[in-house]
C-alpha positions in Angstrom: 134.4 141.1 104.5 136.2 140.6 100.7 135.3 137.0 99.6 137.8 135.2 99.9 138.1 135.9 103.4 134.6 135.1 104.4 136.2 131.8 105.8 137.4 133.7 109.0 134.0 135.5 109.4 132.4 131.9 109.1 134.8 130.3 111.6 134.4 133.4 113.9 130.6 132.8 114.0 131.0 129.4 114.7 133.2 129.7 117.4 130.9 132.5 118.8 128.1 130.1 118.5 130.1 127.6 120.6 130.3 129.8 123.4 126.7 130.7 123.7 125.5 127.5 123.1 128.4 124.4 123.8 128.3 121.7 122.0 129.2 118.4 123.9 132.7 116.9 122.4 133.3 120.3 121.0 137.5 121.1 121.1 136.1 124.6 120.8 134.1 124.3 124.2 137.2 122.6 125.8 139.2 125.1 125.2 136.7 127.8 126.2 136.1 126.2 129.3 140.0 125.3 130.2 140.4 129.2 130.0 142.5 132.0 129.1 145.9 130.0 129.9 144.9 126.9 128.1 143.7 129.2 124.9 147.2 131.6 125.2 149.1 128.2 125.9 147.7 127.1 122.5 148.5 130.3 120.7 152.1 130.0 121.9 152.2 126.6 120.3 151.0 127.5 116.9 152.7 129.9 116.3 156.2 127.6 117.4 154.6 125.3 114.8 154.4 128.0 112.2 157.9 129.0 112.7 159.3 125.4 112.5 157.1 124.7 109.4 158.9 128.0 107.5 161.9 126.9 108.6 161.6 123.5 107.5 160.4 125.4 104.0 157.4 123.0 103.7 154.7 125.0 102.4 151.7 122.0 103.2 153.1 122.5 106.9 153.1 126.0 106.8 149.7 126.5 105.5 148.3 124.0 108.2 149.8 125.6 111.3 149.1 128.8 109.8 145.2 127.8 109.9 145.9 126.5 113.1 147.0 129.5 114.6 144.6 131.6 113.1 141.6 129.7 114.6 143.3 129.7 118.1 143.2 133.4 117.8 139.8 134.0 116.6 139.1 131.5 119.8 141.0 134.5 121.6 139.1 137.5 119.9 135.9 135.3 120.9 136.9 135.0 124.8 137.8 138.3 125.0 135.1 139.9 122.5 137.0 141.3 120.0 135.5 141.5 116.3 137.0 141.6 112.8 136.3 145.1 112.7 138.0 145.9 116.0 141.1 144.1 114.0 140.4 145.6 110.9 140.4 148.8 112.6 143.4 148.3 114.4 144.9 147.7 110.9 144.0 150.8 109.2 145.8 152.7 111.5 148.9 151.3 111.2 149.0 151.9 106.9 
């Protein structure tokens, strides 16, 4: 993965590790334990917060909320067995 995007892989690896090796008090494990409905609910909430940040035209708020959304999407990816390669392959097909 290109250097600036390596953080996405790092976060993916941490989330994957939490699924295999749960850590007490981990928010990621909380999401996995609650299941797909909770994960999807959080994605919806974070997407709405991205929209609000964009409408407020607040650069810092948008950046923060996009990071939250991406994190929750990574949790979904791990939960459903998707990798960054899967996502990149799909994006390449659309180019």
